[in-house]
N, C-alpha and C positions, 0 to 999 in steps of 0.2 A: 741800261739798255739790254734788251733781250738778246740771247745768243742763239744763232741758227745752228742746228745740229745736222750732222751728216747721217740722215736716216734712210737714204736711198730714195726710191720713187714713191710718192704718195699715190695710192691706187684707189682710195675712197675717202670721202669727207662727210662727216656729220657736222653741218655748219652750226647747229644749235642743239646742245644737250639740255633738255628741260629738267633733267634730274641732277644737274650739277652746274648751277650758276649760268646756264645758257652758253657755256664755253663750246668751242669747236674741238672736235676730236678727229684726228687723221689716222687712217690705216696705211702703214708704210711697208714697203717690200725691199729687201735686199737679196741678192743672190751671192752666196758664198760657197765656193767649191761645187758649183753647179746646183746647189740646193737652195730653193727660195725659202725665205723666212720672213716673218711679219711681226710688226709691233704697233701698238696703239699709243699715240702721243698727242699731248696738247701743250701749246706754248704758254698757256695760262698758268699763273702761279697762285691762283685762288685756293683757299683752304678746301680740302676735300677732293681736289682733282686727282692726287696720287691714289687715294683710296678708291676713287671711281674707276681709274684705269686698272688697278689691281683686281677689282671685282670683275670688270669686263674681260680681263685676261682669263680669269677663272671660268667665266661664261663661255668663252671661245674654246677652252679646253674641254669643258663638260658637254656642251651642246653641239660642237662641231668636230670633236675628236682631235684637235690640235694638241701638241705636246711642247713642253719647254725645250729650248735649245740649251743643252748642258753648259756650253761654253759662252753663252751670251744671255745673261739675265734680262728678262723683260721681252725676249723674242720668242716667237712660237713657230712651229713648223708641222706639216703633216708627216706622218710616219713614213709615207712613200717617197718623201722628199720631192714631191711635185707641188704645183701651186694651186690648182683647182680654183683659179682666180674668180671666175664668174659667180659660182655659188658662194664663195667666201665673201665677196663684196656685198651680195644681196643679203646674206645672213648677218653680216656685220651691222647693217642698217637696221634690220629687224631686231636684233638682240640688244642694240643700244636703247630700245624702247623700254627695257626692263629697268625698274628702279633698283638702285644699289641695295643689296641685301635680300632681294627676292629669291626665295628658295628655287633651286634648279632641279629640273626633272627632264631626263632625256626623252624626246618624243619617240613614240613607237613607230614601227613600220606598217601599222594598220591604222587606217583612218576612215571615218564615215564619209561617204561621197553623196551629197544631196542629189545630184543629177542621176546617179545610178541607183539611189535609194537603198544602198547597202554598203557594207564595209569593203574597202579595197585594201589589199595587202601587197607589200613588196617583199618577195621571198629571196633571200640571199642564195646564190648558187655557187659561191666560192670564187676566189681569184678576181674579185672586183666585178663579178657578174650578178645580175638580178633579174627577177621576173615579176610582173604585176599579175595578181590573181584576185579572184573574188569567190565568195561562197555560193553565189547563184550564177546562173547562166541564161542570159537573154540578150536580145539585140541592144537594149539600152546599156547593159553592163559591158557588153563587148566593145561598144563605142567608147565608153568611159575608160576602160582598160587601155585601149589604144591611145586615147588622149593623154592619160597619165604617163604612159611610156614616152610619148612625144614631149611632154612637159619636162620630164627628167632629162631627156637627151638634150633638149635646148638649154635649159637653165643650169644644168650641171656639167655641160660640155662632155656628154657621154657618147658612146657609140651604139648603134643598133647592131645586134648580133644577127647577121644575115640568115635567112631561112628558119629563124626561130621566132615564133609569134610572141610579141610583148617581152622579149629578152633584150637586155641592154647591159653595158659594162663601162667601167672607168678605164680609160686608156692606160693608166698606170698599172693595172692588173692587181690592185690591192683593194680590200674591202673598206668601205667608209659608211658603215651602217648609221651612225649618229648624224652624219652630214645629210644623208638621204632623209632620215626622219625629220630633221629640221626643215628640209626643203619640200616636204610632201604637200603642205598646204599651198605653197607657191606653184608647184607642178600641177596641182588640181585646177588652179586658176591662172594658167600660164598667160592667157591673153591679157588679163588685167595686170599681171606682173610686168609683162613686156611694155604695156602702156605707161605704167608707173616708172619704169626704168628710163623710158624715153623722156618723160617729164623731168626726172632728176637730172639727166644728162643735158637737158636744154637750159637749165637754170644758169643764169649768168651769161648766156650767149646772146649776141645781138641778132635780131631778125630783121629782114627787109620789111619796109612799111606794108607791102602787100600781104605779108604773112602775119602781121600783128592784128590782134582783135581790137 
């Protein structure tokens, strides 16, 4: 009989991992000494599951900037000791799409934007603050810079810096460059990301007959 572990609160679930026997993987959170920490776990005992989780832990460290908890093997935390839960949950689902062994490369803070038809850059300002900029300046670019800023604010639970155009910051006051790099594509396409999150959240919930297709 399987044993249920005290892993804290499950904050996200990948119901089927196509890269590891279609097992389910959960992202769990505990708060110890006011510091949130996270672990990936599966109750499956299939071969390769431990290796899969070890790889995903490395992915989370490299691509999101998490670090190992020295006193708790298998647990990860942000250096600021805050949770940054919304971007973490979104990135967890995205990163689980990687096949075990895929080489890892941190995403840059510059990305081409199709609608702006130019590259947009997130410039670190220090102390967890950032600014969206572009090499060209026209009405289309201005709109996309504002949209990218709003995307980061919404998806990464950041704050707009008042009276500063396209400036925003993490409430924790610390930099998270690699996390923003990972979330740039999602921030560029925030509407589609929001719709996808709503669909994920609705899975498994009963709907009234009038709301069913």
